[in-house]
PDB file of N, CA, C and O in Angstrom:
ATOM      1  N   MET A   1     -29.184  20.019  -0.710  1.00  0.00           N
ATOM      2  CA  MET A   1     -30.083  19.580   0.345  1.00  0.00           C
ATOM      3  C   MET A   1     -31.272  18.861  -0.293  1.00  0.00           C
ATOM      4  O   MET A   1     -31.864  19.376  -1.241  1.00  0.00           O
ATOM      5  N   PRO A   2     -31.629  17.675   0.215  1.00  0.00           N
ATOM      6  CA  PRO A   2     -32.783  16.952  -0.320  1.00  0.00           C
ATOM      7  C   PRO A   2     -34.070  17.770  -0.180  1.00  0.00           C
ATOM      8  O   PRO A   2     -34.296  18.428   0.836  1.00  0.00           O
ATOM      9  N   LEU A   3     -34.892  17.715  -1.200  1.00  0.00           N
ATOM     10  CA  LEU A   3     -36.202  18.381  -1.242  1.00  0.00           C
ATOM     11  C   LEU A   3     -36.127  19.907  -1.235  1.00  0.00           C
ATOM     12  O   LEU A   3     -37.136  20.567  -0.986  1.00  0.00           O
ATOM     13  N   GLU A   4     -34.962  20.474  -1.502  1.00  0.00           N
ATOM     14  CA  GLU A   4     -34.822  21.932  -1.525  1.00  0.00           C
ATOM     15  C   GLU A   4     -35.744  22.570  -2.561  1.00  0.00           C
ATOM     16  O   GLU A   4     -36.404  23.570  -2.277  1.00  0.00           O
ATOM     17  N   THR A   5     -35.788  21.998  -3.750  1.00  0.00           N
ATOM     18  CA  THR A   5     -36.654  22.521  -4.807  1.00  0.00           C
ATOM     19  C   THR A   5     -38.118  22.409  -4.408  1.00  0.00           C
ATOM     20  O   THR A   5     -38.894  23.341  -4.621  1.00  0.00           O
ATOM     21  N   GLU A   6     -38.498  21.280  -3.835  1.00  0.00           N
ATOM     22  CA  GLU A   6     -39.885  21.066  -3.438  1.00  0.00           C
ATOM     23  C   GLU A   6     -40.304  22.036  -2.336  1.00  0.00           C
ATOM     24  O   GLU A   6     -41.412  22.570  -2.370  1.00  0.00           O
ATOM     25  N   LEU A   7     -39.431  22.265  -1.366  1.00  0.00           N
ATOM     26  CA  LEU A   7     -39.737  23.217  -0.294  1.00  0.00           C
ATOM     27  C   LEU A   7     -39.868  24.635  -0.841  1.00  0.00           C
ATOM     28  O   LEU A   7     -40.742  25.389  -0.411  1.00  0.00           O
ATOM     29  N   GLU A   8     -39.015  24.996  -1.774  1.00  0.00           N
ATOM     30  CA  GLU A   8     -39.088  26.323  -2.396  1.00  0.00           C
ATOM     31  C   GLU A   8     -40.384  26.459  -3.204  1.00  0.00           C
ATOM     32  O   GLU A   8     -41.040  27.499  -3.159  1.00  0.00           O
ATOM     33  N   THR A   9     -40.746  25.418  -3.931  1.00  0.00           N
ATOM     34  CA  THR A   9     -42.000  25.433  -4.687  1.00  0.00           C
ATOM     35  C   THR A   9     -43.180  25.618  -3.741  1.00  0.00           C
ATOM     36  O   THR A   9     -44.070  26.425  -4.011  1.00  0.00           O
ATOM     37  N   PHE A  10     -43.194  24.879  -2.639  1.00  0.00           N
ATOM     38  CA  PHE A  10     -44.292  24.999  -1.671  1.00  0.00           C
ATOM     39  C   PHE A  10     -44.367  26.421  -1.126  1.00  0.00           C
ATOM     40  O   PHE A  10     -45.452  26.994  -1.021  1.00  0.00           O
ATOM     41  N   LYS A  11     -43.228  26.982  -0.785  1.00  0.00           N
ATOM     42  CA  LYS A  11     -43.197  28.358  -0.265  1.00  0.00           C
ATOM     43  C   LYS A  11     -43.781  29.335  -1.283  1.00  0.00           C
ATOM     44  O   LYS A  11     -44.504  30.260  -0.914  1.00  0.00           O
ATOM     45  N   ASN A  12     -43.470  29.133  -2.548  1.00  0.00           N
ATOM     46  CA  ASN A  12     -43.938  30.040  -3.602  1.00  0.00           C
ATOM     47  C   ASN A  12     -45.429  29.902  -3.889  1.00  0.00           C
ATOM     48  O   ASN A  12     -46.091  30.898  -4.180  1.00  0.00           O
ATOM     49  N   ILE A  13     -45.966  28.695  -3.814  1.00  0.00           N
ATOM     50  CA  ILE A  13     -47.376  28.488  -4.153  1.00  0.00           C
ATOM     51  C   ILE A  13     -48.300  28.630  -2.943  1.00  0.00           C
ATOM     52  O   ILE A  13     -49.514  28.757  -3.107  1.00  0.00           O
ATOM     53  N   LEU A  14     -47.747  28.610  -1.742  1.00  0.00           N
ATOM     54  CA  LEU A  14     -48.565  28.620  -0.534  1.00  0.00           C
ATOM     55  C   LEU A  14     -49.537  29.800  -0.456  1.00  0.00           C
ATOM     56  O   LEU A  14     -50.709  29.577  -0.152  1.00  0.00           O
ATOM     57  N   PRO A  15     -49.118  31.040  -0.714  1.00  0.00           N
ATOM     58  CA  PRO A  15     -50.085  32.147  -0.609  1.00  0.00           C
ATOM     59  C   PRO A  15     -51.314  31.954  -1.503  1.00  0.00           C
ATOM     60  O   PRO A  15     -52.436  32.225  -1.073  1.00  0.00           O
ATOM     61  N   ASN A  16     -51.117  31.493  -2.727  1.00  0.00           N
ATOM     62  CA  ASN A  16     -52.251  31.257  -3.624  1.00  0.00           C
ATOM     63  C   ASN A  16     -53.126  30.105  -3.149  1.00  0.00           C
ATOM     64  O   ASN A  16     -54.352  30.174  -3.239  1.00  0.00           O
ATOM     65  N   LEU A  17     -52.500  29.051  -2.647  1.00  0.00           N
ATOM     66  CA  LEU A  17     -53.272  27.901  -2.171  1.00  0.00           C
ATOM     67  C   LEU A  17     -54.077  28.240  -0.922  1.00  0.00           C
ATOM     68  O   LEU A  17     -55.186  27.737  -0.742  1.00  0.00           O
ATOM     69  N   LEU A  18     -53.522  29.095  -0.056  1.00  0.00           N
ATOM     70  CA  LEU A  18     -54.239  29.482   1.159  1.00  0.00           C
ATOM     71  C   LEU A  18     -55.487  30.296   0.844  1.00  0.00           C
ATOM     72  O   LEU A  18     -56.451  30.281   1.609  1.00  0.00           O
ATOM     73  N   ASN A  19     -55.472  30.998  -0.269  1.00  0.00           N
ATOM     74  CA  ASN A  19     -56.609  31.824  -0.676  1.00  0.00           C
ATOM     75  C   ASN A  19     -57.477  31.109  -1.708  1.00  0.00           C
ATOM     76  O   ASN A  19     -58.079  31.745  -2.573  1.00  0.00           O
ATOM     77  N   SER A  20     -57.534  29.804  -1.610  1.00  0.00           N
ATOM     78  CA  SER A  20     -58.303  29.008  -2.568  1.00  0.00           C
ATOM     79  C   SER A  20     -59.025  27.888  -1.818  1.00  0.00           C
ATOM     80  O   SER A  20     -58.832  27.718  -0.614  1.00  0.00           O
ATOM     81  N   PRO A  21     -59.842  27.138  -2.520  1.00  0.00           N
ATOM     82  CA  PRO A  21     -60.508  25.984  -1.886  1.00  0.00           C
ATOM     83  C   PRO A  21     -59.532  24.873  -1.457  1.00  0.00           C
ATOM     84  O   PRO A  21     -59.950  23.894  -0.839  1.00  0.00           O
ATOM     85  N   HIS A  22     -58.246  25.016  -1.778  1.00  0.00           N
ATOM     86  CA  HIS A  22     -57.259  23.984  -1.431  1.00  0.00           C
ATOM     87  C   HIS A  22     -56.766  24.088   0.009  1.00  0.00           C
ATOM     88  O   HIS A  22     -56.075  23.189   0.487  1.00  0.00           O
ATOM     89  N   ARG A  23     -57.110  25.169   0.704  1.00  0.00           N
ATOM     90  CA  ARG A  23     -56.676  25.345   2.102  1.00  0.00           C
ATOM     91  C   ARG A  23     -57.092  24.117   2.919  1.00  0.00           C
ATOM     92  O   ARG A  23     -58.237  23.670   2.853  1.00  0.00           O
ATOM     93  N   GLY A  24     -56.141  23.586   3.688  1.00  0.00           N
ATOM     94  CA  GLY A  24     -56.399  22.412   4.520  1.00  0.00           C
ATOM     95  C   GLY A  24     -56.153  21.094   3.828  1.00  0.00           C
ATOM     96  O   GLY A  24     -56.029  20.067   4.496  1.00  0.00           O
ATOM     97  N   LYS A  25     -56.076  21.089   2.514  1.00  0.00           N
ATOM     98  CA  LYS A  25     -55.787  19.859   1.775  1.00  0.00           C
ATOM     99  C   LYS A  25     -54.292  19.561   1.859  1.00  0.00           C
ATOM    100  O   LYS A  25     -53.559  20.240   2.577  1.00  0.00           O
ATOM    101  N   TRP A  26     -53.855  18.568   1.140  1.00  0.00           N
ATOM    102  CA  TRP A  26     -52.454  18.134   1.132  1.00  0.00           C
ATOM    103  C   TRP A  26     -51.862  18.337  -0.252  1.00  0.00           C
ATOM    104  O   TRP A  26     -52.454  17.928  -1.251  1.00  0.00           O
ATOM    105  N   ALA A  27     -50.704  18.962  -0.313  1.00  0.00           N
ATOM    106  CA  ALA A  27     -50.002  19.168  -1.576  1.00  0.00           C
ATOM    107  C   ALA A  27     -48.955  18.076  -1.757  1.00  0.00           C
ATOM    108  O   ALA A  27     -48.235  17.730  -0.821  1.00  0.00           O
ATOM    109  N   VAL A  28     -48.881  17.546  -2.953  1.00  0.00           N
ATOM    110  CA  VAL A  28     -47.825  16.607  -3.345  1.00  0.00           C
ATOM    111  C   VAL A  28     -46.964  17.361  -4.345  1.00  0.00           C
ATOM    112  O   VAL A  28     -47.443  17.781  -5.399  1.00  0.00           O
ATOM    113  N   ILE A  29     -45.688  17.530  -4.006  1.00  0.00           N
ATOM    114  CA  ILE A  29     -44.799  18.360  -4.812  1.00  0.00           C
ATOM    115  C   ILE A  29     -43.584  17.553  -5.233  1.00  0.00           C
ATOM    116  O   ILE A  29     -42.925  16.909  -4.417  1.00  0.00           O
ATOM    117  N   HIS A  30     -43.307  17.607  -6.526  1.00  0.00           N
ATOM    118  CA  HIS A  30     -42.111  16.977  -7.093  1.00  0.00           C
ATOM    119  C   HIS A  30     -41.498  18.017  -8.022  1.00  0.00           C
ATOM    120  O   HIS A  30     -42.088  18.373  -9.043  1.00  0.00           O
ATOM    121  N   GLY A  31     -40.319  18.500  -7.666  1.00  0.00           N
ATOM    122  CA  GLY A  31     -39.704  19.583  -8.434  1.00  0.00           C
ATOM    123  C   GLY A  31     -40.582  20.816  -8.341  1.00  0.00           C
ATOM    124  O   GLY A  31     -40.841  21.319  -7.248  1.00  0.00           O
ATOM    125  N   MET A  32     -41.040  21.304  -9.489  1.00  0.00           N
ATOM    126  CA  MET A  32     -41.919  22.473  -9.508  1.00  0.00           C
ATOM    127  C   MET A  32     -43.362  22.082  -9.837  1.00  0.00           C
ATOM    128  O   MET A  32     -44.215  22.956  -9.995  1.00  0.00           O
ATOM    129  N   ASP A  33     -43.643  20.787  -9.940  1.00  0.00           N
ATOM    130  CA  ASP A  33     -44.985  20.289 -10.220  1.00  0.00           C
ATOM    131  C   ASP A  33     -45.687  19.952  -8.909  1.00  0.00           C
ATOM    132  O   ASP A  33     -45.057  19.489  -7.957  1.00  0.00           O
ATOM    133  N   TYR A  34     -46.992  20.187  -8.871  1.00  0.00           N
ATOM    134  CA  TYR A  34     -47.739  19.831  -7.663  1.00  0.00           C
ATOM    135  C   TYR A  34     -49.181  19.465  -8.009  1.00  0.00           C
ATOM    136  O   TYR A  34     -49.706  19.798  -9.072  1.00  0.00           O
ATOM    137  N   ASP A  35     -49.786  18.769  -7.065  1.00  0.00           N
ATOM    138  CA  ASP A  35     -51.198  18.421  -7.130  1.00  0.00           C
ATOM    139  C   ASP A  35     -51.708  18.456  -5.695  1.00  0.00           C
ATOM    140  O   ASP A  35     -50.907  18.416  -4.761  1.00  0.00           O
ATOM    141  N   THR A  36     -53.017  18.530  -5.501  1.00  0.00           N
ATOM    142  CA  THR A  36     -53.565  18.565  -4.147  1.00  0.00           C
ATOM    143  C   THR A  36     -54.555  17.424  -3.948  1.00  0.00           C
ATOM    144  O   THR A  36     -55.206  16.961  -4.884  1.00  0.00           O
ATOM    145  N   TRP A  37     -54.643  16.987  -2.685  1.00  0.00           N
ATOM    146  CA  TRP A  37     -55.498  15.861  -2.308  1.00  0.00           C
ATOM    147  C   TRP A  37     -56.205  16.188  -1.001  1.00  0.00           C
ATOM    148  O   TRP A  37     -55.736  17.010  -0.213  1.00  0.00           O
ATOM    149  N   HIS A  38     -57.344  15.528  -0.781  1.00  0.00           N
ATOM    150  CA  HIS A  38     -58.141  15.788   0.422  1.00  0.00           C
ATOM    151  C   HIS A  38     -57.536  15.197   1.687  1.00  0.00           C
ATOM    152  O   HIS A  38     -57.710  15.763   2.767  1.00  0.00           O
ATOM    153  N   CYS A  39     -56.838  14.089   1.586  1.00  0.00           N
ATOM    154  CA  CYS A  39     -56.285  13.481   2.798  1.00  0.00           C
ATOM    155  C   CYS A  39     -54.832  13.040   2.556  1.00  0.00           C
ATOM    156  O   CYS A  39     -54.400  12.813   1.426  1.00  0.00           O
ATOM    157  N   TYR A  40     -54.110  12.932   3.665  1.00  0.00           N
ATOM    158  CA  TYR A  40     -52.687  12.588   3.626  1.00  0.00           C
ATOM    159  C   TYR A  40     -52.452  11.241   2.956  1.00  0.00           C
ATOM    160  O   TYR A  40     -51.550  11.103   2.130  1.00  0.00           O
ATOM    161  N   GLU A  41     -53.260  10.251   3.308  1.00  0.00           N
ATOM    162  CA  GLU A  41     -53.060   8.907   2.775  1.00  0.00           C
ATOM    163  C   GLU A  41     -53.182   8.886   1.251  1.00  0.00           C
ATOM    164  O   GLU A  41     -52.383   8.243   0.570  1.00  0.00           O
ATOM    165  N   ASP A  42     -54.186   9.591   0.718  1.00  0.00           N
ATOM    166  CA  ASP A  42     -54.354   9.643  -0.737  1.00  0.00           C
ATOM    167  C   ASP A  42     -53.201  10.386  -1.397  1.00  0.00           C
ATOM    168  O   ASP A  42     -52.735   9.998  -2.468  1.00  0.00           O
ATOM    169  N   ALA A  43     -52.747  11.453  -0.755  1.00  0.00           N
ATOM    170  CA  ALA A  43     -51.626  12.234  -1.290  1.00  0.00           C
ATOM    171  C   ALA A  43     -50.355  11.385  -1.338  1.00  0.00           C
ATOM    172  O   ALA A  43     -49.635  11.387  -2.337  1.00  0.00           O
ATOM    173  N   LEU A  44     -50.091  10.671  -0.266  1.00  0.00           N
ATOM    174  CA  LEU A  44     -48.893   9.832  -0.204  1.00  0.00           C
ATOM    175  C   LEU A  44     -48.963   8.705  -1.229  1.00  0.00           C
ATOM    176  O   LEU A  44     -47.975   8.412  -1.902  1.00  0.00           O
ATOM    177  N   GLN A  45     -50.119   8.081  -1.348  1.00  0.00           N
ATOM    178  CA  GLN A  45     -50.295   7.012  -2.330  1.00  0.00           C
ATOM    179  C   GLN A  45     -50.066   7.539  -3.749  1.00  0.00           C
ATOM    180  O   GLN A  45     -49.400   6.888  -4.553  1.00  0.00           O
ATOM    181  N   PHE A  46     -50.614   8.712  -4.054  1.00  0.00           N
ATOM    182  CA  PHE A  46     -50.396   9.328  -5.356  1.00  0.00           C
ATOM    183  C   PHE A  46     -48.905   9.589  -5.585  1.00  0.00           C
ATOM    184  O   PHE A  46     -48.386   9.299  -6.663  1.00  0.00           O
ATOM    185  N   GLY A  47     -48.216  10.131  -4.583  1.00  0.00           N
ATOM    186  CA  GLY A  47     -46.795  10.433  -4.709  1.00  0.00           C
ATOM    187  C   GLY A  47     -45.983   9.200  -5.069  1.00  0.00           C
ATOM    188  O   GLY A  47     -45.161   9.239  -5.985  1.00  0.00           O
ATOM    189  N   TYR A  48     -46.208   8.108  -4.355  1.00  0.00           N
ATOM    190  CA  TYR A  48     -45.465   6.881  -4.650  1.00  0.00           C
ATOM    191  C   TYR A  48     -45.849   6.298  -6.012  1.00  0.00           C
ATOM    192  O   TYR A  48     -44.993   5.790  -6.737  1.00  0.00           O
ATOM    193  N   ARG A  49     -47.126   6.372  -6.355  1.00  0.00           N
ATOM    194  CA  ARG A  49     -47.570   5.843  -7.654  1.00  0.00           C
ATOM    195  C   ARG A  49     -46.978   6.674  -8.802  1.00  0.00           C
ATOM    196  O   ARG A  49     -46.541   6.126  -9.814  1.00  0.00           O
ATOM    197  N   GLU A  50     -46.972   7.999  -8.630  1.00  0.00           N
ATOM    198  CA  GLU A  50     -46.527   8.895  -9.697  1.00  0.00           C
ATOM    199  C   GLU A  50     -44.998   8.996  -9.783  1.00  0.00           C
ATOM    200  O   GLU A  50     -44.442   9.025 -10.881  1.00  0.00           O
ATOM    201  N   TYR A  51     -44.319   9.049  -8.632  1.00  0.00           N
ATOM    202  CA  TYR A  51     -42.875   9.333  -8.610  1.00  0.00           C
ATOM    203  C   TYR A  51     -42.015   8.179  -8.121  1.00  0.00           C
ATOM    204  O   TYR A  51     -40.788   8.252  -8.195  1.00  0.00           O
ATOM    205  N   GLY A  52     -42.628   7.128  -7.629  1.00  0.00           N
ATOM    206  CA  GLY A  52     -41.849   5.984  -7.158  1.00  0.00           C
ATOM    207  C   GLY A  52     -40.900   6.375  -6.049  1.00  0.00           C
ATOM    208  O   GLY A  52     -41.314   6.952  -5.044  1.00  0.00           O
ATOM    209  N   LEU A  53     -39.628   6.065  -6.226  1.00  0.00           N
ATOM    210  CA  LEU A  53     -38.636   6.371  -5.204  1.00  0.00           C
ATOM    211  C   LEU A  53     -37.937   7.710  -5.427  1.00  0.00           C
ATOM    212  O   LEU A  53     -37.001   8.049  -4.704  1.00  0.00           O
ATOM    213  N   LYS A  54     -38.387   8.471  -6.422  1.00  0.00           N
ATOM    214  CA  LYS A  54     -37.848   9.820  -6.621  1.00  0.00           C
ATOM    215  C   LYS A  54     -38.371  10.710  -5.496  1.00  0.00           C
ATOM    216  O   LYS A  54     -39.477  10.497  -5.001  1.00  0.00           O
ATOM    217  N   PRO A  55     -37.580  11.708  -5.091  1.00  0.00           N
ATOM    218  CA  PRO A  55     -38.015  12.559  -3.978  1.00  0.00           C
ATOM    219  C   PRO A  55     -39.285  13.348  -4.312  1.00  0.00           C
ATOM    220  O   PRO A  55     -39.424  13.910  -5.398  1.00  0.00           O
ATOM    221  N   PHE A  56     -40.196  13.370  -3.352  1.00  0.00           N
ATOM    222  CA  PHE A  56     -41.382  14.225  -3.444  1.00  0.00           C
ATOM    223  C   PHE A  56     -41.770  14.633  -2.027  1.00  0.00           C
ATOM    224  O   PHE A  56     -41.411  13.973  -1.052  1.00  0.00           O
ATOM    225  N   LEU A  57     -42.505  15.725  -1.937  1.00  0.00           N
ATOM    226  CA  LEU A  57     -42.889  16.290  -0.650  1.00  0.00           C
ATOM    227  C   LEU A  57     -44.403  16.232  -0.522  1.00  0.00           C
ATOM    228  O   LEU A  57     -45.123  16.547  -1.468  1.00  0.00           O
ATOM    229  N   VAL A  58     -44.887  15.827   0.654  1.00  0.00           N
ATOM    230  CA  VAL A  58     -46.309  15.885   0.970  1.00  0.00           C
ATOM    231  C   VAL A  58     -46.454  16.813   2.160  1.00  0.00           C
ATOM    232  O   VAL A  58     -45.910  16.552   3.233  1.00  0.00           O
ATOM    233  N   LYS A  59     -47.197  17.908   1.964  1.00  0.00           N
ATOM    234  CA  LYS A  59     -47.299  18.916   3.018  1.00  0.00           C
ATOM    235  C   LYS A  59     -48.716  19.472   3.041  1.00  0.00           C
ATOM    236  O   LYS A  59     -49.320  19.718   1.997  1.00  0.00           O
ATOM    237  N   GLN A  60     -49.239  19.669   4.263  1.00  0.00           N
ATOM    238  CA  GLN A  60     -50.589  20.208   4.379  1.00  0.00           C
ATOM    239  C   GLN A  60     -50.584  21.710   4.112  1.00  0.00           C
ATOM    240  O   GLN A  60     -49.649  22.421   4.483  1.00  0.00           O
ATOM    241  N   ILE A  61     -51.631  22.170   3.470  1.00  0.00           N
ATOM    242  CA  ILE A  61     -51.750  23.569   3.065  1.00  0.00           C
ATOM    243  C   ILE A  61     -52.400  24.342   4.208  1.00  0.00           C
ATOM    244  O   ILE A  61     -53.624  24.461   4.273  1.00  0.00           O
ATOM    245  N   LEU A  62     -51.579  24.859   5.096  1.00  0.00           N
ATOM    246  CA  LEU A  62     -52.013  25.620   6.259  1.00  0.00           C
ATOM    247  C   LEU A  62     -51.100  26.821   6.439  1.00  0.00           C
ATOM    248  O   LEU A  62     -50.004  26.877   5.883  1.00  0.00           O
ATOM    249  N   GLU A  63     -51.574  27.784   7.230  1.00  0.00           N
ATOM    250  CA  GLU A  63     -50.737  28.927   7.578  1.00  0.00           C
ATOM    251  C   GLU A  63     -49.483  28.418   8.271  1.00  0.00           C
ATOM    252  O   GLU A  63     -49.562  27.490   9.075  1.00  0.00           O
ATOM    253  N   PRO A  64     -48.324  29.008   7.975  1.00  0.00           N
ATOM    254  CA  PRO A  64     -47.104  28.582   8.677  1.00  0.00           C
ATOM    255  C   PRO A  64     -47.208  28.902  10.167  1.00  0.00           C
ATOM    256  O   PRO A  64     -47.780  29.920  10.557  1.00  0.00           O
ATOM    257  N   THR A  65     -46.656  28.033  10.981  1.00  0.00           N
ATOM    258  CA  THR A  65     -46.583  28.300  12.418  1.00  0.00           C
ATOM    259  C   THR A  65     -45.136  28.510  12.778  1.00  0.00           C
ATOM    260  O   THR A  65     -44.238  27.886  12.211  1.00  0.00           O
ATOM    261  N   HIS A  66     -44.925  29.381  13.711  1.00  0.00           N
ATOM    262  CA  HIS A  66     -43.562  29.687  14.150  1.00  0.00           C
ATOM    263  C   HIS A  66     -43.435  29.267  15.612  1.00  0.00           C
ATOM    264  O   HIS A  66     -44.292  29.579  16.439  1.00  0.00           O
ATOM    265  N   VAL A  67     -42.369  28.566  15.910  1.00  0.00           N
ATOM    266  CA  VAL A  67     -42.130  28.101  17.263  1.00  0.00           C
ATOM    267  C   VAL A  67     -40.931  28.856  17.800  1.00  0.00           C
ATOM    268  O   VAL A  67     -39.869  28.870  17.178  1.00  0.00           O
ATOM    269  N   LEU A  68     -41.098  29.479  18.942  1.00  0.00           N
ATOM    270  CA  LEU A  68     -40.017  30.210  19.588  1.00  0.00           C
ATOM    271  C   LEU A  68     -39.368  29.287  20.593  1.00  0.00           C
ATOM    272  O   LEU A  68     -40.032  28.766  21.489  1.00  0.00           O
ATOM    273  N   VAL A  69     -38.089  29.088  20.447  1.00  0.00           N
ATOM    274  CA  VAL A  69     -37.346  28.234  21.363  1.00  0.00           C
ATOM    275  C   VAL A  69     -36.378  29.109  22.129  1.00  0.00           C
ATOM    276  O   VAL A  69     -35.585  29.840  21.537  1.00  0.00           O
ATOM    277  N   THR A  70     -36.444  29.033  23.440  1.00  0.00           N
ATOM    278  CA  THR A  70     -35.505  29.785  24.268  1.00  0.00           C
ATOM    279  C   THR A  70     -34.676  28.802  25.069  1.00  0.00           C
ATOM    280  O   THR A  70     -35.167  27.767  25.519  1.00  0.00           O
ATOM    281  N   LEU A  71     -33.448  29.136  25.233  1.00  0.00           N
ATOM    282  CA  LEU A  71     -32.553  28.252  25.992  1.00  0.00           C
ATOM    283  C   LEU A  71     -32.212  28.867  27.315  1.00  0.00           C
ATOM    284  O   LEU A  71     -31.469  28.274  28.098  1.00  0.00           O
TER     285      LEU A  71
END
């Protein structure tokens, strides 16, 4: 699955990031490496500059939300 490693890395680092000054910022994750940025645009620009067309994930550092769907 694309970005599986990046999603797993985000899941693993999220608790520490939530309890730090990085809460609310944006994480750029490639493999198991990550960096944080103040805004989405800067994070995305960094991702493309650093990784080019290699897969990377940009995700905001916030508490997970759960959506209940009923049919």
